[in-house]
N, C-alpha and C positions, 0 to 999 in steps of 0.2 A: 674263449668265447668267440663266436663267429658272427659277423654281420655281412650284409650284402655288399658293402663297399670296402670294408677293412677287416683283415685278419688280425686278431689280437694275440700275439705270441705269448707263450708262457714265460720265457726268460726275460724279455724286455718289452713290456706292454706299452711303455710310455710314449714312444713315437706314434703308435696307433691311437692312443688316448688323445694325444695332442691334435692329430688330424681330425678325429671325430669332434672334439670340442670346438675346433676352429670352423669346421664346416657345418656341423649339426649339434649344437648344444643339447638339443632334445631330438632324438632320432628314432623313427619307427623301424623295428627289425621284424620283418615278416616271419623269418624262421623261428625266432624266439617268441613271437606274438607278444611283444612288449616294447615300450619306449625306453631307450637308453638315455640317461641323463648324465652329462659329462661336465657341465659347468657348475661352479661353486654356488652361485646365486640360485639356480634352479634346484640344485641338490638340497640346499637349505630350505627352500620352499616345500619340497616333498617331505623332508625329515621333520621339520619343525611346524609346518602349517597344519590346519585342520582339513578334514575331508579325505584323508589317506588311511587306508585300512591295512593292518597286518594279519588279519584273519584270512586264512586260505579259503574259507568257505565263501568269501566275497568274490572269488574268481573261479569259475567252474573248471577251467583247464588246470589251475594250480591245485584245486581240491582233488581232482582226479589223480594228479601225480602224487599227492600226499597219501592217497589211499593205497598206493603201492606198498607202503611200509606201515603196516597196521600198528605194530607195537611202537615204532618210532613216532608214528602219527599221534598215538594216544599220549605218549610222553610229552611231545612238543605242545600239544593243544591245551595242556594245563600249565603252560609257562607263559612268561611275559612276552616271549618272542612272537606268539601267534594270537595275542589277545588285543581287543579294542576296549575303549571305555564302554560301560562302567566297570567291567570285570578287570581290565588292565589297571585302572585307577586304584581299585580296592587292593589288588595283589601287590602292586608296586608300593603302596603306602605301608602295607604290612611287612614287606620284605626289606624295606630301606634301612632300618636301624643297624643291622650288622655290617652294612656295606658303606657307611659314611666314612669320610676321611678320618674322623676322630676314632671310629671303631677300628679301622685298619691300622692306624698308628699304634694302637694297643697290641696289635699282633706282630709288631716289628721285631721284637726279640726272637719270636718263633721263626719268622721268615729268615732272619739273619742266620740262625742256627742251621736251617735247612740248606741255605746256599753254601755256608761254610762246609757242611758235610759233603755236598755234591762236588765241591771244588777240591776236596782233600786229595783225591787221586787223579785230578784232571791232567791228562797228558803225561803221565809218568812213563809211558812207553815211547815218548818222543813224537807222538802224533795224537790227534784228538778229533772226534766228530762232535761239533758243538751241539748239533740237534739231538743226537742219541745220548750224549754224555751229560748235558745240562739243560738243553732247551725243553725237552719233554720231562725229564725227571724232576726238575725243581718245582714247577707248578703242580705236578701230581703229588709230590711229597708234601707240599703245603696243604693240599686238599686232604690228604690222609691225616695230617696233623689237626686240621680244623674239624674234621668229622670224627676224629679220635677212633679210628678203626684199628682192629688188631692186626697181627702179622698176616693172617689169612686174608683179611679184607684188603690190606695194602697190596698183597700179591694179586688179588682179583682185579683191583683197580688198575694196576700196572698192565695186566694182560688185556682187559676189556676196554679201557677208556680210549685207546687209539682207534678202535673200531667205530666209535660212536659218531665220528664226523661224517659218516655216510648219510646220516639223517639230515645234515645241513647243506649237503652239496646241492647245487642248483638243479642238476639233472644226473643223479647217481645211477650207476649201472646196477643190474640186478644183484650181482655178487656183493657190492657194497651195501645195498639195502638189506640183504639177508644177514650180513655180518653185523650191521647196526641193530637189527631186530634181536639177534641172539645176544649181543652184548647188553642191550637194554634189559632183556629178560633176566640175564644172569645177575646184573647189578641190582635190579629190583628185588629179586629173590633174596639177595644177601642183605640189602639195606632195610627192607621192610621189618624184619624182626628187630633190627637195631633201633629203628625209629619207634617201634612199639615199646621197646624197653625204655627208651629215653623219655617217652610220654609219662611213664610212672616213676622212673628214676632218673630225672634230668641231671645233666652235668653242666660243665662250662663250655662244651663243644658247640660247633655251629648248628648241628642238628637240633640239639636241645634248645638253643636260642630261637631257632625258627619255629619250633613247636610251641614255645611260650609266647610268640609274638601275637599281639592283639588281644591278649586275654585280660588286660586291665590289671594284672597282678604280677609282681616280681617274686612272689612266694613260691617255693618249690611245691609241686603237687596241686597247684591251683589253676583256675581258669582253663586255658586250652588243653592242659594236660588231662583234665577230667571231662573234656567235651567230646564232640563227635568228629567224624572225618569229613564233614561237609562245610567246614569253615565257620563253626560257632563254638564258643566255649560253654562251660557248664551253666553260665548265667545268660546265655543267648547272645553274647557279644560277638562282633565280627572277629574271626581268628583264622589262622591258616589251617586248612584241612590236611590230614595225613597224606592224601594224594598230591596236594600242592607242595608239601615239603619234599616228598619223594621226587616229584618232577623237577623241583628247584635244584636238588642235589645232582640229579642227572644232567640238568642243563649246565650247572657249574663244571661238571666233569667234561662236558662236551664243548660248549662254546668258550667257557672260561679257560680251560686247559689249553685248547687249541690256539686261541688268540695270544695267550701269554707265551707259549712255546714259539709261535711265529715271530712275536715281537723280539724275543731274545735272539733267535737265529738271524732275523733280518738286521737287527741292530749290530751284532758282531760283524756280519758281512759288510754292512755299510761303512762302519768305522774302519775296517781293514782296507777297504777300497778307497778311503779318504784319509790317508795317513796324517795330513796336516790337521784334520779335525781330531783324530785320535791323540796326537801329540798334545794338542791344545787341552783336551779333556784330561789327559794324564797329568798335565801340569796344573790343572785347576779342577779337582774333583767336585767342587761346588757346582760345576756345570752339568752334573749328572742328570738332574731333573729336566733342565731345558733340552739336554741331548736326547733324552727319551721322547720328549714331545716332538722334536725334529725328526727322529726316526719314525715315529707314528705317522707324521705327515708325509715323509719322503718315501717310505716303504710300508704303507699301510698293511697290517696283517690280514685284513678282510678286504675282498675285492668289491662285493656288491651288497646292497640292501634293497629288498623288494617291497613294494607297496601296491595296493590296488586302489585306483581312483574311485571316489564315491559320488562325484558330481561332475557334469560336463564343465570343462574349463580350458583356458589357454595357458600354455606353458612353453616358454622358449620358442614362440612362433608356431607351435603345433596345437591342434585341437585334440584334447584327450577326453574320450567319452567315459561316462560312468561304467565301471566294471572292467576297464582296461588296466593292464599291468604296467608298472613303471619300475625299472631297475636303475638305481643310482650307482654309478661307477665311482667308488670312493677314491681310488687312486688317481682318476682323472680330475675329480673335483679338488683334491688336495694339491694339485699342481697347476691350478688355474691362475694365470698371471693377473686376472682381474681381482684376485683376492690376495695373492702372495707375490711380493717383489722377488724377481729372479727365481722363480719356483723350481727350476731344474738344478739349482745349486744346493748342496747339502751344507747347512750352516747351523752349528749348535749354539751360536750366539744370536740367532734370529730373534727379533722381538716376539713376545708371546703372540701366537697366531691361533685362532679358533679352528683347528683342523677338524675333520669329520671322521677320524679313525674309529671313534667309539659311537658313531651315529650322532643323533641330535634330537632335541625335542623330548616328547614323552617317553620315547624308547631309547634315550641315551643309555648306554651300557651300564647296568647296575653294578657290575663288577669292575668298573674302570679303575677305581682307587686301589683295589686289590692287585689288579694286573700291573698298574704303574709301580706299586710298592715292590712287587716281586722282580720286575725288570730293573728298577733302579738299584735294588740291593745286589742283584746279580752282576750288573755292570760295575757297580762300585767295588765289589770284591774281585772281579775279573780283570779290571784295568791294569794292576801291577803285573799280572801274568802275561798279558798281551804284548808286553815289551819283548818277551822272549819268543814270540810266535809270528808266523807268517802264513798266508794262505797257501794251501797245497797247489801244485801245478794244475791238477785237474779242475775244470770249471765247476762252480757250485751247481748242485743238482736241484732245480726247482720242481716242485710237485705239480703235476697236471691237475688243475682244479679251477672251476669257474667261480668258486666261493672264496677261497683262501689264497693269499699271497704267501706261500709257504715253501721252505726249503726241505727237500728230502734228506740231504746230507750237506754238511759244511766242514770240510777237512782242514785242519790246521797242522802245521809241522813246526818243530823247533828248528833253530838254525843248524843244529847238529843232526837233525833227523833226515 
């Protein structure tokens, strides 16, 4: 991401974040036509306060850019990401039950089995790429399990899901937009018949649960399963429409898969670069949960969250007019010394800290509990193996992205490799 005063490099953005935060907690970038928010307090105001919109139609320039990707645009505009109340409130309420911590706890045996299978052949050749071998496969395999897709569906998800992230890039190139459009269409064509079948023959998979949500009945074949695709069940109650279930599945494959893959990759790299913390964690696996929270703070998987201001206001000494765009730099806010003591230090024993890696307020990431569970279990099973591994001599390859803090590759080698 470029500003008039600071270049923010892909590899190590934190010195630039610090300079921006110290000089301009809220900074107008004419090139981006948006305010950059770098301090924790102001970021929390934007994410948690009223009067900030996620709907791209509230900002003409943003709406025009979304229109470049017609299929991706359609998919995103029926998800929580781009909705405001009351539509957001309704959809969030209906979607929440399968993503509560209690519901995710029930999935733990399946997540454990997926991680175990992914690690079975990890590094058997004396070298491994954390991103290709476990970072991307694990969350994708979990989604295949949750959606209960067949072998053909699983292969399609493996092929097409990585292309979806082009929809979420801040300023994607035309090639990425086209790839995302084609992937969205392919997945929709495959998932729609499955969803149609699950409406009349529901199972215990996530798609069936989503189709049942809001129908007022737990009985198979009732309520939303006999309703329409516009968000009402057979009795006229509020329910999820077929288009909303499809969009939610695609969103989970897009944002959920990408975020978790980044969390796993960033976490392994951060621990390998801080051997004292790795040894501490290996000696006390009970620290896995706080370690994941510190990884989320220290190397946040997402870089930015955007909002459109709905009313003239003051923020961080700047006047922001209605209709202007604001970009919260999550990595900068999560290392704000005004919120975190010694924020540049990676410390898995840090007291619980309300980081912003999953956003905040009404748009707090619905899949946060699932992402945490996958990352925690991956780290838990990976810890004993890391004793025998070290970072490869070549520098980790960071992906060029304005939206994600993501590694392209992360090579490990065994001591004998």
